N, C-alpha and C positions, 0 to 999 in steps of 0.2 A: 621645560622651554616650549613654548608654542611654536611647533614646526611650520604650522600654515600661515603665520603672519606675514613673512616676506613674499610668498606666493600671493595672498590677498591684496597686498599692496601694490604689488606689480600689476594685477590684473585690473584694479579699480581704475589705475590710471592709465593702464595701457592705451585706450583710445586717444589720449591727449598726445602721446607720442608716435602712434601708429597711425591714426587718423581712421578714416573709414575703410582703409584696405585699398591697395592698388595692384591690380592685375596687369601682368604682360599685354594682353589684350582683352576686349569685352567678351564675356560670355553670354550666351543667350538669356532671354527673360523666362520666369516661371510663373504659372498662375498660383492663385491662392491654394493653401495645402501643399506647401513648396517641397519639391525634391530637388536638391542641387547636386550636380555632379561636377567634380573637378576632374577632367581628363589629362591625359599625359602631355598635353601639348601646353598646359598652364603651369605657370610658376607664380604663386601669390607671394608678394611681400608685405601684405598686411592681414588682418584679421578677416577670416571666411565665416559666413552665416549661413546656416540652413533656412532661416526664416527670411528669404531675400527673394525679390521679384527681379533682381538684375544679375542673377548668377552667383551671388555669394557676396557683392560688393558692399551693399547697404542692407542693414537689417529693418525688416518691417515690424514695426512695435505692436501692430494690430493683428499679427498673426502669433500668438504665443505658444500654440500647442499643435502636436502632430506634424512636425517638419523633419525632414532628413536630410543630412549632409554627407555625400561620399567622397571620400578622397581616394580615387582610382589609381590603377597601375600608372606609373610615372607622373602622377600628380604630386606636387610638393607644395605645403603651406609653410611658409617661413615666419609663422606667428601662430597665434591661436586658431583654432578650428572649433567651431561650436555649432551644435545643432538648432539653438535658437538662441537669441540674446535679447531680452526684454529688460528694459530699464527706464526709470522716471521718478519723480519725487513722489508718486502715489504708491500705493501697495500694488505688488506685481505677482503673477503666477506663471509658472511655465510647467507644461505637463505633456508628456508622450512624445518627446522629441528625441532624436537618435543622430549620431555621429558615427560614421563607419570609416576605420582607416583600412582600406582594403589592400590585397596582396599588390605589392609594389608601392603603394602609397606611403607618402611621408609628411609627418607633422613635426615641424622642428621646434615648436615649444609646447603648447598643452592643447589636448583635445577633451572637450567637454561637450556632454549630450545637451546640456542646457543650462542657462544663468539667468537667473532672476534678481534683479537689483533694484532697491527702493532707497533713494537718498534720505527719506524722512519717515518712511512707514515700514509695513510688514512685506516680507517676500516669502515666496514658496515655490520649491522645486520638487515634483513628484513624478514618479513614473518614468523618468527619462533614462537613457542609455548611451553607453560607449562601448565601442567595439574595436579592438585592434585585430585584425586578421591574421592569419599565418602569412608572413612574408609583408605585413605592414610594420611600419615603425614610427614611435613617437619618441622625441628625444629627452624630453622633460617629464611629463605627467599626464594623467588621465583622470578625469572626474565624470561621474554618471550624471550628477545633477548637483548644482551650486545655488544656494539662496543667500543673498547678501543683503540685510535690512538696515535701515536707518545708519547710512554709511556716512552721513554728514552730521546728523543731529536726530533726535527724536528717541522714542523707546519701542519701536516696533519689533516684533518677533521673527525670527528666520527659522524656516522648516525645510529641511531635505529629507523625503520619505520615498521608498519603495524605489529608487533609483539603482542602477545597476552598471556594473563595468566587467566586460569579459575580454580577457587577454588571451591570444593564441600566437601572437607575434612578439614584438621586442618593444620594450619600454626602457629608456635610458636611465641614468643615475641622478639626474639633475633635480628632479622634483618629487612627486609622490602621486599614488595611486589612491583615490578616494571613491567609494561607492556613491556616497552623497557627502556634502560639505554645506554647513549651515554657519553664517557669521552675522553676528550681531554686534555692529561696531561702537554704538554710543547708548549712554543711558542705561536703563533696567531692563532693556529687551532680553528676551530669552532666545537661545540657540538651540535647535533641536535636530539631531540627525538619527533617524529612527527607521529601521527595516531597509537598510539599503544592503547591498551584495557586491562583492568583487569575486570573481571566478578566473582562477588561472589554470589553463589547461595543458595538455601534453604538448610539447613543442615550443611553450613560451619561454621567453628570456626576459627576467625581471630583475632590475638593478636599482629600484626606487622603492622608497618606503611603501608599505601596503597598509591601508587603513579601510576597514568595512564602512565606518561612519564618523566624520568627524564635526565637532561642535565647538565654535569658538565665539565667547561674549566678552562683554568689557570686563576688563580684569579686576576694576572696583567696584562694580555694581551688579554685572549681569550674572545669570546662571546658564550653564551649558549642559545638556542632555545628550548622550550618546548610548542608545539602547537598542536591542534586538537587531544589530547590525551582524553581518556574516562575511567572514572571509573562507572561501573554497579553494583550496589547492588541489586541483586533480591530477597535477604533473606538472612537467617545466622545470626549469631552473630559477631558484628565487635567492638572489644574493642581496637580501635586504631586511630591515624590520618589518615585522608582521604584527599588527595591533587590531583587535576586533573593534573597539571604540575607543575615540578620543574625546576628551572634554576639557575645555580651558575657560576659565572666567574667575569670578570672585568666589563661586562656589561651582561643583561640578559633579556629575553623576554618569560614569561609564560602566554600565552593569547590562546583563543579560545578552552579552554578544557571544558570538561563537566563532571559533576558528577550527576549521577542518581541513586536516591534511592526509589526503588519500595516496599521494605519492608526490615526490620532490626530491630533486637534487639541488646541490649548492649549500651553501650555509647561511641561514638567517642570522642576523645579529641578534636582535630582541624578539622574543616571542611572548606576546601580552594579551590577556583577553580585555583588559581596559586599561586605560593609561589617563593621567590628569597632568594639567599644565603646571608649570613650576611653582606658582603660587596659588593653586587652586587647591580649596580643601573639598573632600567630599569621598564619595565610594567608588572605588574602580575594581571591585572584587566581586560582589554579589551577582550570583547567577551567570557569570561568565564561563564558558565552557571550551575544552579543548577536546577534540575528536582526533585521534591518532590511528589512522589505519595502516600505516607501513613503517617498518623499522629503517634505520639509518639517517634518519634526519639529525643534523648538528646545529645547535644554536649557541650563542654566547650566554644569553639570560633567558629565564623563562620565570613568569610571574603573573599574579592576579588571574588566576583561574580557580574559581570555586569548584568547578567539577572537572575532574579529568577522566576521560573514558578512553581506555586503551584497546583498540580492537586487533586481537592478534591474528595475523594471517594463517591460512590453514596449514602452510607449509613451514611455519615458524618452528624451530627445535628448542630444546633446553639450551639455556645459557645465552640466548641471544638478546641483544640491546634493542630496545624500542627508540629511545631518545637519548641523544648525548648533549649534556650542556658543559660546555668548557669553562663557563664562569658560575654564576649562582643561579640555583633552581629554588624558588621560594613558593612552598607549599602552605603558604598562611597569608592573612590581610595584615599582618603586623600588630594586630589587636586582639589575640587570643581565638581566632577561627582558624581552621584548617580546612584544606581540600578534601573533597569527597572523591575517593578513586575507585573506579569500575573497571573491569577487565572482561571483555568478550572475546570469542573466537569467530572469525569469519570463515564462512564455507561449511561443508559437510562432514569434514573430518579434520584430525589434528593428531600430531606425533607425540602430543604431551601425554605424560603419564603420572601417576601419583608420585610425588617427591620431586618432580622435575621444577626447575627455577627460570623465571624470565626476569632480566633486569629491565624494569620500565623505565627508569631515569638513572643515568649514570652522570653525576654531577661533579664539578669541581668542589662547590659547597652546596649541600642540600638542608635546606630549613623545613621543618616539619612541624614547629611548635609544641614539641613533647608529645606528639600523637597524630594520628590520621583517622579520618571518618571515612569508612567504607560501607556501601549500601548492600542490604541482603546477606550480610555475613560474609562478604567477598565472593558472592556467587558470580559466574560468568557463563554466558550461554555460547553453545558452539551451534551455528545455524539456530534453528527453533527446538531441537529435539533432545539435546543434551545439555546438563548444567555442571559446571564445574566449579568446585569448591577451591578458593584461593586464601591462602595465608598472606595479607599484604602488610608489609612493615619495611621500615629503615635499617639498613645495616650499613654504618659509616655514611658516606655521600651517595649510596645507591637506595633507590626504592624498588624493592623486588617481591615479585608476587610467586608463591610457591604452591603448586597444586597439591592439595590434601584429599580429593576426591572426586568421583565422577558418577552422576546419576542420570537417569532418563528424565526429562523434564515432564512434572505432572501435567502440564497445560498442553503437551503434544497428544493427550487423549482424544483431543478434538479430530485429529487426522484419522482415528480408527472410528470414530463417530460417522464420519463421511463414508468410508468403506461399509459399515453396518446398514447405512441409509439403503445401498444397493441392494444387500439381502433383504430388508424389509420390501422394498419394491418387489423383489421376485416372490416373495411369499404373498403378495397381494395378487400377483398374477396368477399363483397356484390356486388361490381362492376362487379366482374368475373362472379358471378352468373346471375346476370341480364343482362349481355352483353352476353360474348361468350358462357357462359353455357347455356342460354336460346336460343341462336342462333342454338348451336349443337343439342339441344334437339328437337328442332322443325324440324330441316332439316333432322335428324335421323328418326324422327316419320313420316315423310312426305311419305317415300318410305317402310316403315314397321318397326317392331320392332327391335330397335338396340342400341346397347352400344355407348353412346356419351361421349366425354371427353374434357376439355379445361385446357391450361396452361397459366398463364399470370405472368409476372414478370418485374422487373424494379428498378429504384430508384426514389425517391421522397423526397422533401424537404418541410416541413409543417412550416407555421409561426404561432406559438404557444403564441406569446408575447415573445418567445425567438425562437429557432429552433430546429427542430427535423429532421434528415436526416434518411430514411428508405431504405434498399436494401431488396427486398423480391420476393418471389414466391408465387402463388396460384395455386392450382390443384384441380379439381372436376371431377368425373367420375360417370356415373350413366346409368339408363335406362330409355326410354322414349316411349310413344305410343300415336296414335292420333285416334280421332274418327270424323266421317265427320257428322255433324248435318245440319239440313235444312238452318240454317243462317250462317254456316260455319265450320271450323275445330277446334276442342278442342285438345289440346296437353297437357298431363300430364307427370310429371317424377319424380324420386327419385335420389339422389345422396349422394356420400361422399364426404367430402372436407378436404383439408390440405393446411395450409399455413405455411411458414417458413421465417423468415428474421433476420436481425440484424440493430441496430439503433446507431446512435450518437446523443447525446444531447448537445446543447450550450448555456448556459446562460451566460449573462453579467450583472453586476449590477453596479449602482452608489454607490461609497464608499465601495464596496467588490470586492474581488477577484473574477473573472470568474470562471465558472465550467463546466468541459466536463465530461460527462457520456457515457457509452455504455452499451450494452446488446443484448441479443438474444431472439427470439420469435418463439414460433410455436403454432398452434392452430389446432384442428381436430374437426370435427362434422358430422351431417347428415342434409339432407334437402329435400324439395320437391318444385316443381315448376309447373306452369301452364301458358297455353296462349290460348286465344281464337281470332282466326281471322276470321273475318266476311267478307262476299262476297262484302260488299260495300267499303273495304278498310281499315275500323275501326278494332282495335284490343284492347284487354285488358290483362294485364299479371300480375303475382305476384309469390312471393317466400317467403318461411320460411325456416329458418335453425336454429340449436342449437349446443352447442358443448362445449369445454374446451380449454381455453388459458393458455399457460405458460410462464412466463416472467423472465428473469434473468438479473438483473441489478447490474452495479458496477460504482464507480466513483473514479478514483485515485486521483482527485481533493477535493473531500469532504472527508476529514479525521478528526478522534477525537484527543483529546490530546495525545493519545498514538500512534498516527501515523497509526491506522487501517483505512483501506479503507472502504467506506460505500458500502455495498452489501445488496441485498435481492433478494428472490425466491417468486413470486408472482403465485398463481393459483386461477383461477376463472372460472365460467361458462359465457356463452354469448348466446344470442339469436338475430335473426337478421329478420325483414320483409321489403319486398319492394313490391310495386304496381305501375302499370304504364298504360297508355292509349295512343294511338297514331292513326294516320291515314296515309297510304302509298297511295300516290298520283301517279299514274302511267301516266308520262308524254307522253310516246310514247311506242313502243314496246322494246327498248332498254334501257330506262330511267326511274327511279322513285325516289320520294323524300319521305322520313319517317320523319315525324313530331311527335315529342313525348314529353311526360311529365312524370317524375317518382319521387317518393318519396321513402326514403331510412330510416328506423329506425333500429338503431343497439344499443344493451344493452350489456354493460361488467359488470359484477357483481363486486362488491368491494371485498377487502381482507385487513386483518389485518396481519401484518409482524413485525418481530423484525430484525433491522437491525443487520449485523456483530459488530456495535458499541455499541449494546445494546439498541439503541433507539426503542421504539415501536410506530409504525405508522399504522394508519387506513386509508385505501383508501376507499373512497366513490364509488359507482357506476357510470360508465359513460354512458350517454346517447347521441347518436348521431342522429341529426334529419337533412336530407337533403332533398332539393328538386331540381329538373334538368329539364330544358327545353333545347331541341336541335333539330337538322335537320341533316338528312344524305342524301347525292346524292348517288345513286347506278345506275352503267351503266354496262350494258352486253358488253364486249369487243368481246366474240365470245359465242359460245354455252356452253363453258365448264369454262369460265372465266369471273368473274365479278370484278369490281374496285369499291370502295365505298370512300367517305370522308365526314366528319361531323365537325359541331360546336356546341358547348353546353354551357349553363351557369348553374352552380351550386351555391348554397347557404347553408352553414352549420349554423344551428339556435343555436347549442349548442356544445356538446362535450367537456364540462369542467372537468377537472380532480381535485377534491377536496380531500383534506386529512387532516388529525389532527395527533397531537403528544402531548401526556401529556395534552389533552384539549386545545391546541394551533392550530390554523388554519395555515396551510402553504399556500403559494402563489398559486394559480390555474391557470396553463396554460389551454388554450383552443384551440379547431379545428375552432371555429367560424369564419365565413368570406366567401368571394366570391372566386370563381374559374372558369377560363375559360379553355374549353377543346377542343382540335382539334385533329381529328383522320384521319389516312389514311389506307386502307387495301386493299387486293385483296383476292378473294375466287376462289378456283380451285374446280368446281363441278364434281361430278362423271360421269363417261361414261360407256358404255356397256363394254369396254376393261379395264377400270380403277375403280375398285369399291371404291376406297379411294377418300375423298375430304378433302381439306385443306384450312384452313383460317388463314392468318398471318396478324396482324394489328399492328398499333403503334399510341400511344395517347401521346400528349403533354399537360402539365398543366401549367398555369399562374396564380398568385394571391396568395391566401391563401396556396395552394398547388401548387409546382411548381416541374417539373420533367418530365420523359419520362418513359413509361411503353410499353412493348411489350406481345402480345399475340399470342398463337396458338391454334387452334381448328382443331381437327383430327376427321373424322368419317370413319368407314370402314363398307360397306355393305356385311352381310353375306348372 
């Protein structure tokens, strides 16, 4: 039976009985782009319009868009209240209008965001809204946007799209709540209600039929489509039928609609994803989805959901019931198809153990069509880090999910990739200290006590078992001094360092969707360095540094059952050492070769974080151990300019990022592997007329680390 026909018939002829609306006293006029306020001193006995220049008495049909009608505290409308009313014989459209029934306001019939009515042609209502605030009350019904086409004759189409209704107050039992409503009254015109939304929030009291989108066409010739509409129940009391989409006509389609229940009290009568009129043929099953986030909901009938998603609260224990159906629960479309059932766990922990059972549906009669379809072999996620295995099946008139196992989610490896990116940035900082920083300190100290500094930056890609791309810059500045010894020269220095970067992680998995992550890094610290250059060409060097690193990670691909993006902010201390030795072989007066070996140790302390999805994750400390062997050829081009080129081989022995969540280990990426390094550079040495020296270099990496970095070393003689 088409529930909306009586309401439409009443609304179509309401102006004949109610006239243009009479107020107890005149209201002030409003300019174009109207906002009409009904204050507490007025009582309306007729329709009140938001698109009105005389305070709501008469609609201005030349203003179909962007109007607002506010029913404020103490204000009462004894009829319809509409943000905009547009009607004529021609095609009509109303967009972006609003009606607000505010705290203390009352509408005794229906509140409508906008109505577009055409007697002989098409009508469209899009992007309109109706809001019943806490303390506001509507006695009969609420509609976000209503489109009524060819109400007298013709074959125009009616479209209601993108309209919204939000209920925080009270709606009485006499009518219905529709996100969007489309009605094509005569001929072959199609009625379409698409993308409309009804939201019921905590504190609301709803005693009227709730439908996301309603489409009604001629019962003999017309087509009706109600698709992609949503009903979202965040809380409140709902004592009424709830339907995602309703279609009535000669043929109809009520598909791809969604009903989401996050929290609710009361007892809904019928819970349907889609519904068709009494004599309508078509599909009211395909793509309709029920998202149930809380236990305790009781309904009389549940049907026409192709997808059933049960999100178990993190506090839900074994034996609990998610949905009670006192009458029939039909998990089929009546033609051999069965619903797909998915189970997820919200939050970062759960008391469920292997063997525990949850009653998903406890029904008077349960129809499963001889079997159920379950995706991912009955897998359900807890947050983003744990994967639960469920055996889902019907036992009598109960649909039961039994926990058969728990494992760490392979896709959560991306979380550790983020932490490992920080360790990679710290190793780059160690390279800057041992390379350009050491050279700058030695050169500055050779001619006297001077400030030195070095800047290095670039892009690198690390093969971690997956892939991490880092774009970074490292900066250090300090003081150095040299002392001449019998055997050679000793240089000592102290410095401050800072590093900053951004990164992208890329993970692909067999049998699971890939994950991309991204984040921002910065670190800051202090350090010391030293180098002993012997007269025979041998040298030894070393450095030590310590500080703090900050890491902000996020992944749009790694989301929990509520759609929340996984993020964390990690903070930890770090320490680093490097030692090296080498020999400078002087080939002739203008050329030399530097043969060297270096060892780097970098330690990044672990951290315990709680993701934005609620998951607790404990990251272990990361230790990087690297050995490097290399040679650099240096040639003096003239008295003030040197050029150099070098090759090196480096092996990373460790650099593994281990992590746990709820006692389960996540897959651990690592920096381990071999890297080849090539470098080119030029050094501009100081002269009597030029107290500044400049070193510009470029390094390329292949192997475990790939990419290019550039560095600049500047020294000024005071």
